[in-house]
C-alpha positions as CSV (number, residue, x, y, z in Angstrom):
1,X,90.5,143.4,128.0
2,X,87.4,141.3,128.7
3,X,85.3,143.3,126.3
4,X,87.9,142.9,123.5
5,X,88.0,139.2,124.2
6,X,84.2,138.9,123.9
7,X,84.4,140.7,120.6
8,X,87.2,138.5,119.3
9,X,85.3,135.3,120.1
10,X,82.1,136.6,118.5
11,X,84.0,137.4,115.4
12,X,85.4,133.9,115.3
13,X,81.9,132.4,115.7
14,X,82.8,130.7,119.1
15,X,79.7,130.0,121.2
16,X,79.8,131.2,124.8
17,X,79.9,128.5,127.6
18,X,79.4,129.2,131.3
19,X,82.4,128.0,133.4
20,X,84.4,128.7,136.4
21,X,88.0,128.5,137.7
22,X,89.4,131.2,135.5
23,X,92.8,132.3,136.8
24,X,93.8,135.8,136.1
25,X,97.0,137.6,137.3
26,X,95.2,140.9,137.3
27,X,91.5,140.1,138.0
28,X,89.3,143.1,137.9
29,X,87.4,143.9,141.0
30,X,84.3,142.4,139.4
31,X,84.6,140.0,136.4
32,X,81.7,140.6,134.1
33,X,79.6,137.6,133.2
34,X,80.3,138.0,129.5
35,X,84.1,138.0,130.2
36,X,83.9,134.8,132.2
37,X,81.8,133.1,129.5
38,X,84.3,134.2,126.8
39,X,87.2,132.7,128.7
40,X,85.2,129.6,129.3
41,X,84.6,129.2,125.6
42,X,88.3,129.2,125.0
43,X,88.7,126.8,127.9
44,X,86.4,124.3,126.2
45,X,88.4,124.3,122.9
46,X,90.8,121.5,122.0
47,X,93.6,123.9,121.2
48,X,95.5,125.6,124.0
49,X,95.2,129.3,124.7
50,X,97.2,131.7,126.8
51,X,96.7,135.3,127.7
52,X,99.9,137.3,128.2
53,X,100.8,140.9,128.5
54,X,102.9,142.6,125.9
55,X,106.1,141.5,127.8
56,X,105.2,137.9,127.6
57,X,104.0,137.4,131.3
58,X,101.2,134.9,131.5
59,X,97.8,136.2,132.7
60,X,95.6,133.2,132.0
61,X,95.8,129.6,130.6
62,X,93.1,127.3,129.3
63,X,92.8,123.6,130.2
64,X,93.9,122.8,126.6
65,X,97.1,124.8,127.1
66,X,97.9,122.8,130.3
67,X,97.4,119.6,128.4
68,X,99.6,120.6,125.5
69,X,102.3,122.1,127.7
70,X,102.3,119.1,130.0
71,X,101.6,121.2,133.1
72,X,99.6,120.3,136.3
73,X,99.0,123.9,137.5
74,X,98.2,127.2,135.9
75,X,101.4,128.9,134.8
76,X,100.0,132.3,135.9
77,X,102.6,134.9,136.6
78,X,105.3,132.9,134.8
79,X,107.1,134.4,131.9
80,X,106.5,132.8,128.5
81,X,110.3,132.4,128.1
82,X,110.2,129.9,131.0
83,X,108.0,127.6,129.0
84,X,109.6,128.2,125.6
85,X,113.4,128.8,125.8
86,X,113.5,129.7,122.2
87,X,110.8,132.4,122.7
88,X,113.4,135.0,123.8
89,X,115.2,135.0,120.4
90,X,112.4,133.9,118.1
91,X,109.3,135.4,119.6
92,X,110.2,138.7,121.2
93,X,110.3,140.7,118.0
94,X,107.1,139.1,116.9
95,X,105.4,140.0,120.2
96,X,106.6,143.5,119.9
97,X,105.1,143.8,116.4
98,X,101.9,142.3,117.6
99,X,101.7,144.7,120.6
100,X,101.7,147.6,118.2
101,X,98.3,146.4,116.9
102,X,99.3,144.3,113.9
103,X,97.8,140.8,114.3
104,X,99.8,137.8,113.1
105,X,97.5,135.2,111.6
106,X,100.2,132.6,110.8
107,X,101.7,130.0,113.1
108,X,105.2,129.9,114.5
109,X,106.9,126.8,115.9
110,X,108.0,126.9,119.5
111,X,109.7,124.1,121.4
112,X,109.5,123.3,125.1
113,X,110.9,120.5,127.3
114,X,108.2,118.2,128.8
115,X,108.3,116.5,132.1
116,X,110.0,113.5,130.5
117,X,112.9,115.6,129.5
118,X,112.2,115.4,125.8
119,X,111.7,118.4,123.6
120,X,108.2,118.8,122.0
121,X,107.0,121.3,119.4
122,X,103.9,123.3,119.2
123,X,102.6,125.7,116.6
124,X,101.8,129.1,118.1
125,X,99.9,132.1,116.9
126,X,98.9,135.3,118.7
127,X,96.7,138.3,118.2
128,X,96.7,141.6,120.1
129,X,93.9,142.0,122.6
130,X,93.9,145.6,123.9
131,X,97.3,145.9,125.6
132,X,97.6,142.1,125.9
133,X,98.1,139.1,123.6
134,X,95.9,136.1,123.1
135,X,98.0,133.1,122.2
136,X,96.7,129.9,120.4
137,X,98.7,126.7,120.5
138,X,98.1,123.4,118.6
139,X,99.9,120.2,117.9
140,X,101.8,120.4,114.6
141,X,99.8,119.1,111.6
142,X,100.3,115.3,111.8
143,X,98.6,114.5,108.5
144,X,101.6,114.7,106.3
145,X,103.8,113.0,108.9
146,X,101.3,110.3,109.4
147,X,100.9,109.8,105.7
148,X,104.7,109.5,105.3
149,X,104.9,107.0,108.2
150,X,102.1,105.0,106.6
151,X,103.8,105.0,103.2
152,X,107.1,103.9,104.9
153,X,105.2,101.1,106.7
154,X,103.6,99.9,103.4
155,X,107.0,100.0,101.7
156,X,108.6,97.9,104.5
157,X,105.7,95.5,104.2
158,X,106.1,95.4,100.4
159,X,109.8,94.8,100.8
160,X,109.2,91.9,103.2
161,X,106.7,90.4,100.8
162,X,109.2,90.6,97.9
163,X,112.0,89.0,100.0
164,X,109.6,86.2,101.1
165,X,108.4,85.6,97.5
166,X,112.0,85.6,96.1
167,X,113.3,83.3,98.9
168,X,110.3,81.0,98.5
169,X,110.6,80.8,94.8
170,X,114.3,80.0,94.9
171,X,113.8,77.4,97.6
172,X,111.0,75.7,95.6
173,X,112.7,75.8,92.2
174,X,115.6,73.6,93.1
175,X,113.7,70.6,94.4
176,X,111.1,71.0,91.7
177,X,113.7,70.8,89.0
178,X,115.1,67.7,90.7
179,X,111.7,66.1,90.9
180,X,111.0,66.7,87.2
181,X,114.4,65.5,86.2
182,X,114.2,62.2,88.2
183,X,110.6,61.6,87.0
184,X,111.6,62.0,83.4
185,X,114.6,59.7,83.9
186,X,112.4,57.0,85.5
187,X,109.7,57.3,82.8
188,X,112.3,56.9,80.0
189,X,113.9,53.9,81.7
190,X,110.4,52.2,82.0
191,X,109.6,52.9,78.4
192,X,112.9,51.6,77.2
193,X,112.4,48.4,79.2
194,X,109.0,47.9,77.7
195,X,107.2,48.6,80.9
196,X,104.9,51.5,79.8
197,X,102.0,50.7,82.0
198,X,102.7,53.8,84.2
199,X,103.7,56.1,81.4
200,X,100.4,58.0,81.6
201,X,100.9,58.5,85.4
202,X,104.4,59.8,84.9
203,X,103.2,62.2,82.2
204,X,100.6,63.6,84.6
205,X,103.2,64.0,87.3
206,X,105.5,65.9,84.8
207,X,102.6,68.1,83.6
208,X,101.6,69.0,87.2
209,X,105.3,69.6,88.1
210,X,105.9,71.8,85.1
211,X,102.8,73.8,85.8
212,X,103.9,74.4,89.4
213,X,107.4,75.4,88.2
214,X,105.7,77.9,85.8
215,X,103.8,79.4,88.8
216,X,107.0,79.6,90.9
217,X,108.9,81.3,88.0
218,X,106.0,83.8,87.6
219,X,106.0,84.7,91.3
220,X,109.8,85.2,91.1
221,X,109.5,87.4,88.0
222,X,106.8,89.4,89.8
223,X,108.9,89.9,92.9
224,X,111.9,91.0,90.7
225,X,109.7,93.5,88.7
226,X,108.3,95.0,91.9
227,X,111.7,95.3,93.4
228,X,113.1,96.9,90.2
229,X,115.7,94.1,89.9
230,X,114.7,92.3,86.8
231,X,117.5,92.6,84.3
232,X,116.8,92.9,80.6
233,X,119.3,91.6,78.0
234,X,118.4,93.4,74.7
235,X,119.8,92.0,71.5
236,X,119.1,92.5,67.8
237,X,116.9,89.7,66.6
238,X,114.4,88.9,63.9
239,X,111.1,89.6,65.7
240,X,109.1,87.9,62.9
241,X,111.0,84.7,63.4
242,X,110.4,84.9,67.1
243,X,106.7,85.2,66.6
244,X,106.6,82.2,64.2
245,X,108.6,80.2,66.7
246,X,106.1,81.0,69.5
247,X,103.2,80.2,67.3
248,X,104.6,76.7,66.6
249,X,105.0,76.1,70.3
250,X,101.4,77.1,71.0
251,X,99.9,75.3,67.9
252,X,99.4,71.9,69.7
253,X,97.3,73.6,72.4
254,X,95.1,75.3,69.8
255,X,94.7,71.9,67.9
256,X,93.8,70.3,71.2
257,X,91.0,72.8,71.6
258,X,89.8,72.3,68.1
259,X,91.0,75.7,66.9
260,X,93.2,76.9,64.0
261,X,96.1,79.4,64.3
262,X,97.4,81.5,61.5
263,X,100.0,84.1,61.0
264,X,99.6,87.2,58.7
265,X,101.8,90.2,57.8
266,X,105.5,90.8,57.6
267,X,107.6,88.0,59.0
268,X,111.1,89.6,58.9
269,X,111.5,92.6,61.2
270,X,114.7,93.3,63.0
271,X,114.3,94.7,66.6
272,X,116.4,95.2,69.7
273,X,114.6,93.4,72.4
274,X,115.1,90.9,75.2
275,X,114.4,87.7,73.3
276,X,113.6,85.6,76.3
277,X,111.1,88.1,77.7
278,X,109.4,88.7,74.4
279,X,109.0,85.0,73.9
280,X,107.5,84.8,77.4
281,X,104.9,87.5,76.5
282,X,104.0,85.9,73.2
283,X,103.6,82.5,74.7
284,X,101.3,84.0,77.4
285,X,99.1,85.8,74.9
286,X,99.0,82.8,72.6
287,X,98.3,80.4,75.4
288,X,95.4,82.5,76.7
289,X,94.0,82.7,73.2
290,X,94.2,78.9,72.9
291,X,92.7,78.3,76.3
292,X,89.7,80.5,75.8
293,X,88.9,79.6,72.2
294,X,87.2,76.3,71.5
295,X,86.5,75.2,67.9
296,X,87.4,78.7,66.8
297,X,90.2,80.7,65.0
298,X,93.3,82.5,66.3
299,X,95.0,85.0,64.1
300,X,98.4,86.5,64.7
301,X,99.5,89.5,62.6
302,X,102.8,91.4,62.6
303,X,102.4,95.1,61.8
304,X,105.5,97.4,61.7
305,X,104.5,101.0,62.2
306,X,107.3,103.5,62.1
307,X,109.7,103.0,65.0
308,X,107.4,100.4,66.7
309,X,106.0,97.0,65.8
310,X,102.6,95.7,66.8
311,X,102.0,91.9,67.3
312,X,98.3,91.4,67.2
313,X,96.8,88.2,68.7
314,X,93.1,87.9,67.8
315,X,90.8,85.1,68.8
316,X,87.1,84.1,68.5
317,X,86.8,83.0,72.1
318,X,84.5,83.8,74.9
319,X,85.6,87.5,75.2
320,X,85.9,89.7,78.3
321,X,83.2,92.0,79.6
322,X,84.2,95.7,79.5
323,X,84.0,96.1,83.3
324,X,86.5,93.3,83.8
325,X,89.1,94.2,81.1
326,X,91.2,96.5,83.2
327,X,91.3,93.9,86.0
328,X,92.9,91.1,83.9
329,X,96.2,93.0,84.0
330,X,96.2,93.0,87.8
331,X,98.1,90.4,89.8
332,X,96.1,87.3,90.8
333,X,93.0,88.7,89.0
334,X,91.0,86.7,86.4
335,X,87.9,87.5,84.4
336,X,84.7,85.9,85.7
337,X,84.4,84.2,82.3
338,X,87.6,82.2,83.1
339,X,86.5,78.6,83.5
340,X,89.9,77.0,82.8
341,X,91.9,78.1,85.8
342,X,95.3,79.8,86.1
343,X,97.2,82.0,88.5
344,X,96.1,85.4,87.2
345,X,99.8,86.4,86.9
346,X,100.5,85.9,83.2
347,X,99.0,89.1,81.8
348,X,100.1,91.2,84.7
349,X,103.7,90.1,84.3
350,X,103.5,90.4,80.5
351,X,102.3,94.0,80.7
352,X,105.1,94.9,83.1
353,X,107.7,93.2,80.9
354,X,106.4,95.1,77.8
355,X,106.6,98.4,79.7
356,X,110.1,97.6,80.8
357,X,111.1,97.3,77.2
358,X,109.4,100.6,76.3
359,X,106.2,99.1,75.0
360,X,102.8,98.0,76.2
361,X,99.8,95.8,75.7
362,X,96.4,96.9,74.5
363,X,93.2,95.0,74.8
364,X,89.9,95.1,72.9
365,X,87.2,92.5,73.6
366,X,83.6,91.7,73.1
367,X,81.8,89.0,75.1
368,X,80.8,86.1,72.8
369,X,82.8,87.5,69.9
370,X,86.4,87.3,71.0
371,X,89.5,89.2,72.2
372,X,92.3,91.1,70.6
373,X,95.6,91.7,72.5
374,X,98.1,94.0,70.9
375,X,101.7,93.8,72.0
376,X,103.5,97.0,71.1
377,X,107.3,96.9,71.0
378,X,109.8,99.6,70.0
379,X,112.1,98.4,67.2
380,X,115.1,100.1,69.0
381,X,115.1,100.3,72.8
382,X,117.9,102.8,73.2
383,X,120.0,100.1,74.9
384,X,121.3,98.7,71.6
385,X,125.0,98.0,71.6
386,X,127.3,98.5,68.6
387,X,128.2,95.6,66.3
388,X,125.4,93.3,67.5
389,X,124.6,90.4,65.3
390,X,121.1,89.3,64.4
391,X,120.2,86.3,66.5
């Protein structure tokens, strides 16, 4: 038995360690030094090891086995079925096959009851060793379980973040709208009474309040998108007219920056889209082009192409370095060339909205030359309802 054990360890590449305290049910009259060293090598391993005879009676146990099996004393002379109640039905046949000389290299799961009364599971494998069996025990592979637990933890954390953002956004929107409404009323009353000394201050209050409201709405949109709860309302509309409307809204900002804005291409294209969300995307793309283009030119072109339409917004602004282009579509991320501020949410939300409608946004940019954003939208989303009128 000992000679076979030494050979087995040598074949596995296990170094021999000198040790003592080896418990054997049937110790030979004189244990050879190599045999003690071989058992000591197993004793030093993290995994647990048992030596049994072919019937399952324990001859020797390593310290690792004691730890895994939650035992204080060597289980020598005990039957394996006493440690693993399921062994009698699940393991006997396997042991019988192993005892005939066919080694089993794969692991089986065996359960045992610990001192706390709870069932624990170990993975067990065994190999024939002369007339006996050498068992190896280990904890079940925790990596997949740990990964799933980590993913569940991250999902819970993400859910909590979404709930917080949604709640916060709703709680802030109501008082913000009230503040903006009352401020506008007071400003109008003062102007009508001829007291316009503070009109500039009120305009600044309104501008700051509207900006904050835009941020709150963006955060609420982001939370809904991440939660998969953003509802789209597709309708047949003239996409060209929607582009022209958005351009006119953005034109004052371009003029303020000393830039021109022009529209080229087809201006009458019927598409089934969520009008509110497409307008939101267009205003974001146009707003960025205006902000980052000073004394330059902004060109908007509408390009139908089969079953999709491309709305191209091209500017002669500062441009974005290649290494930063992917980052501009991430939440709360801005290019280093951004000197005009912002939340870093507009492009991230616009891309997600475009994808929800079956489209996307592409970017090409050269620092010092300008940027080109291409909004791609399907002309029919597959959600079109019959008898819909063109808005």
